[in-house]
VEXDREN-2710 file (C-alpha; in Angstrom, 1 decimal):
% VEXDREN-2710
k/r/px/py/pz
1/UNK/24.9/-37.4/-153.3
2/UNK/22.8/-36.6/-150.4
3/UNK/19.7/-38.7/-149.5
4/UNK/16.5/-37.3/-150.7
5/UNK/13.6/-37.1/-148.4
6/UNK/10.8/-35.6/-150.5
7/UNK/9.6/-35.1/-154.1
8/UNK/10.4/-32.3/-156.4
9/UNK/7.6/-29.9/-157.6
10/UNK/8.0/-31.2/-161.2
11/UNK/7.3/-34.7/-160.1
12/UNK/4.3/-33.7/-158.1
13/UNK/2.9/-31.8/-161.0
14/UNK/3.5/-34.8/-163.3
15/UNK/1.7/-37.2/-161.1
16/UNK/-1.3/-34.7/-160.5
17/UNK/-1.7/-34.3/-164.2
18/UNK/-1.8/-38.1/-164.9
19/UNK/-4.4/-38.4/-162.0
20/UNK/-6.5/-35.6/-163.7
21/UNK/-6.4/-37.4/-167.0
22/UNK/-7.4/-40.6/-165.6
23/UNK/-10.3/-39.1/-163.5
24/UNK/-11.5/-37.1/-166.5
25/UNK/-11.6/-40.2/-168.8
26/UNK/-13.2/-42.3/-165.9
27/UNK/-16.0/-39.6/-165.4
28/UNK/-16.8/-39.5/-169.2
29/UNK/-17.0/-43.4/-169.3
30/UNK/-19.2/-43.4/-166.2
31/UNK/-21.5/-40.7/-167.7
32/UNK/-21.9/-42.6/-171.0
33/UNK/-22.7/-45.9/-169.1
34/UNK/-25.3/-44.2/-167.0
35/UNK/-26.9/-42.5/-170.1
36/UNK/-27.0/-45.9/-171.9
37/UNK/-28.6/-47.6/-168.8
38/UNK/-31.3/-45.0/-168.7
39/UNK/-32.2/-45.2/-172.3
40/UNK/-32.3/-49.0/-172.0
41/UNK/-34.6/-48.9/-169.0
42/UNK/-36.9/-46.5/-170.8
43/UNK/-37.0/-48.8/-173.8
44/UNK/-37.8/-51.8/-171.7
45/UNK/-40.3/-50.0/-169.5
46/UNK/-42.2/-49.1/-172.8
47/UNK/-42.0/-52.6/-174.2
48/UNK/-43.3/-54.0/-170.9
49/UNK/-46.2/-51.6/-170.8
50/UNK/-47.1/-52.5/-174.4
51/UNK/-47.0/-56.2/-173.6
52/UNK/-49.1/-55.8/-170.5
53/UNK/-51.7/-53.7/-172.3
54/UNK/-51.9/-56.2/-175.2
55/UNK/-52.4/-59.1/-172.7
56/UNK/-55.0/-57.3/-170.7
57/UNK/-56.8/-56.1/-173.9
58/UNK/-57.0/-59.7/-175.4
59/UNK/-58.1/-61.3/-172.0
60/UNK/-60.9/-58.5/-171.7
61/UNK/-62.1/-58.8/-175.4
62/UNK/-62.2/-62.5/-175.3
63/UNK/-64.4/-62.5/-172.1
64/UNK/-66.5/-59.4/-173.3
65/UNK/-70.1/-59.7/-174.8
66/UNK/-70.0/-56.4/-176.5
67/UNK/-67.5/-53.6/-177.4
68/UNK/-68.3/-49.8/-178.0
69/UNK/-65.5/-47.8/-179.7
70/UNK/-64.9/-44.1/-179.5
71/UNK/-68.5/-42.8/-178.6
72/UNK/-68.7/-39.3/-177.3
73/UNK/-71.3/-40.4/-174.7
74/UNK/-68.6/-42.6/-173.0
75/UNK/-66.8/-39.9/-171.1
76/UNK/-63.4/-38.1/-171.1
77/UNK/-60.8/-40.0/-172.8
78/UNK/-62.7/-43.4/-173.1
79/UNK/-61.7/-44.9/-176.4
80/UNK/-63.1/-48.5/-175.7
81/UNK/-65.7/-49.9/-173.5
82/UNK/-66.2/-53.6/-173.1
83/UNK/-69.4/-55.2/-171.5
84/UNK/-68.5/-58.3/-169.5
85/UNK/-70.8/-61.0/-168.3
86/UNK/-72.9/-60.0/-165.4
87/UNK/-72.8/-56.3/-164.4
88/UNK/-69.1/-56.0/-165.1
89/UNK/-67.6/-53.4/-167.5
90/UNK/-64.1/-52.5/-168.6
91/UNK/-63.1/-49.0/-169.9
92/UNK/-60.0/-48.1/-171.7
93/UNK/-59.0/-44.4/-171.4
94/UNK/-56.0/-42.4/-172.8
95/UNK/-54.6/-39.1/-171.7
96/UNK/-51.1/-37.7/-172.4
97/UNK/-49.4/-41.0/-173.1
98/UNK/-51.1/-42.8/-170.2
99/UNK/-53.6/-45.6/-170.8
100/UNK/-55.9/-46.7/-168.0
101/UNK/-57.9/-49.9/-167.8
102/UNK/-60.7/-49.4/-165.3
103/UNK/-62.9/-52.4/-164.3
104/UNK/-66.3/-51.5/-162.9
105/UNK/-68.7/-53.9/-161.2
106/UNK/-72.3/-52.7/-160.7
107/UNK/-71.2/-49.1/-161.5
108/UNK/-68.5/-48.8/-158.8
109/UNK/-64.8/-48.9/-159.8
110/UNK/-63.1/-52.2/-158.5
111/UNK/-59.6/-51.8/-160.1
112/UNK/-57.5/-49.5/-162.0
113/UNK/-54.3/-50.3/-164.0
114/UNK/-52.1/-47.8/-165.8
115/UNK/-49.8/-48.3/-168.9
116/UNK/-47.3/-45.6/-169.5
117/UNK/-46.0/-44.5/-172.9
118/UNK/-44.5/-41.5/-174.5
119/UNK/-46.8/-38.5/-174.4
120/UNK/-47.5/-38.3/-178.2
121/UNK/-48.0/-42.1/-178.6
122/UNK/-51.2/-42.7/-180.8
123/UNK/-53.5/-45.3/-179.7
124/UNK/-56.6/-46.5/-181.6
125/UNK/-59.2/-49.2/-181.3
126/UNK/-61.2/-50.6/-184.1
127/UNK/-64.1/-53.1/-184.4
128/UNK/-64.4/-55.3/-187.6
129/UNK/-67.4/-57.1/-188.3
130/UNK/-68.6/-59.6/-186.9
131/UNK/-66.4/-60.0/-183.8
132/UNK/-63.0/-58.8/-184.2
133/UNK/-61.5/-55.9/-182.2
134/UNK/-58.1/-54.4/-182.9
135/UNK/-56.0/-52.2/-180.7
136/UNK/-53.1/-50.4/-182.3
137/UNK/-50.1/-48.5/-180.8
138/UNK/-48.1/-46.2/-182.9
139/UNK/-45.0/-44.7/-181.3
140/UNK/-44.2/-41.1/-181.7
141/UNK/-42.0/-40.1/-184.6
142/UNK/-38.4/-39.7/-183.4
143/UNK/-37.0/-36.2/-182.9
144/UNK/-35.0/-35.2/-186.0
145/UNK/-31.3/-35.5/-185.4
146/UNK/-28.3/-34.3/-187.2
147/UNK/-28.4/-34.9/-191.0
148/UNK/-25.1/-36.6/-191.0
149/UNK/-25.9/-39.0/-188.1
150/UNK/-29.1/-41.0/-188.1
151/UNK/-30.6/-41.8/-184.7
152/UNK/-29.4/-45.0/-183.0
153/UNK/-31.7/-47.9/-183.1
154/UNK/-30.9/-48.9/-179.6
155/UNK/-32.3/-45.7/-178.3
156/UNK/-35.5/-45.7/-180.4
157/UNK/-39.0/-46.5/-178.9
158/UNK/-40.4/-50.0/-179.5
159/UNK/-42.0/-50.8/-182.9
160/UNK/-45.7/-50.5/-183.4
161/UNK/-48.1/-52.9/-181.7
162/UNK/-51.3/-54.3/-183.2
163/UNK/-53.3/-56.7/-180.9
164/UNK/-56.4/-58.5/-182.3
165/UNK/-59.0/-60.3/-180.2
166/UNK/-62.3/-61.9/-180.9
167/UNK/-65.3/-60.9/-178.8
168/UNK/-66.7/-63.6/-176.6
169/UNK/-64.3/-66.2/-177.6
170/UNK/-64.0/-67.6/-174.0
171/UNK/-67.8/-67.9/-173.9
172/UNK/-67.8/-69.9/-177.1
173/UNK/-65.2/-72.1/-175.9
174/UNK/-67.1/-72.8/-172.8
175/UNK/-70.3/-73.6/-174.9
176/UNK/-68.1/-76.2/-177.0
177/UNK/-66.8/-77.8/-173.8
178/UNK/-70.2/-78.2/-172.1
179/UNK/-71.7/-81.7/-172.5
180/UNK/-74.5/-81.9/-175.0
181/UNK/-77.9/-83.3/-173.9
182/UNK/-79.9/-85.6/-176.2
183/UNK/-83.2/-84.1/-177.2
184/UNK/-85.0/-87.5/-177.6
END
């Protein structure tokens, strides 16, 4: 038998077919991993926004002297206005899934903070007598999927949020901590 110095066409086709199968499977796995990572990031971004909003809301309400909810005179998209000590005021606005917290001092805007949610997320504020203020976030309904396959819970939006806070709680705590003078 003479020495062979190359490969036959059949061997080359077989090797190329095996490489094609391996690359196709790898591309599918990479696509699935990237899709899962994107959905997970979206889920955790929404969770982080909800947590930041609830913390800001509680801190503001605990410091506030008064709360006005859903008044038409408040302006475009304002659903909650809190009057803080001094000439400070905090407004919470909502438009197209974006909630903004705007701090005003003496009528001028000092800071803005944005919290991003899905566009059809419903956000409501309520004031219960005498001093309780409640913020509720309800996620949008999931898009209907195929009847034979329910949506995966790992890809769903976070659960509803209900944040409750008491108006002026921090001022009441300061009053309790202040030394009492004898009236004798």
